[in-house]
C-alpha positions, 0 to 999 in steps of 0.5 A: 500500500502506498501511504503517500497516495492513500491519504488526503494530505498527500494531494496537498503536499509533495512526496518529497516533503512528506518523505522529509518529515519521515526521514527527519523523524526517524534519523534526526533529533532537534537541537537540545531535545531527545525527540521531535514533537509535533510543534518542533517538526512543524517549525522545522518543515513549515507544516502545521502541527496537525499535518505533521500528526497526520503524516506520523499517524499514516506512517506509524511514527510515535517519536515520543515512544522510543524503542532504542536508547536515547542519549541525554542532553544533560551536559553532565551526562558522562560525569553522572554515568561514570559515577553510577557505573563506578558504584557498581564496578567498585562499590565502597566497603560495606555499601549497598547499591540500589537501582531505581527506575524513574518510570511511573509505569513500572510496577514495583511487584511484577516488573510489568506496567501498572494497570490504568496508566 
């Protein structure tokens, strides 16, 4: 199925522009951010946020739901990473090291997602 021909927005926008939105979404990130938002992509391409949303929906893109590791934009990320990894590799004597997942969706008992969230 050709997604570029099967949706109403494709008549208004060129295949090149639609392909550019898909390419940017999947291969680039906006400066200082970890993923694209509809607003940031709209600003970068000159399209409306609604059009960006329709293009993403037609192509099954959800940049806010990532499937791969995203590098933090924290300027002290490497320093913090080394501190944490250092605790695991060479913990202080008599120390207990805990790992906490900051995700609100993590269920503390089962390790699966919590119902209703």
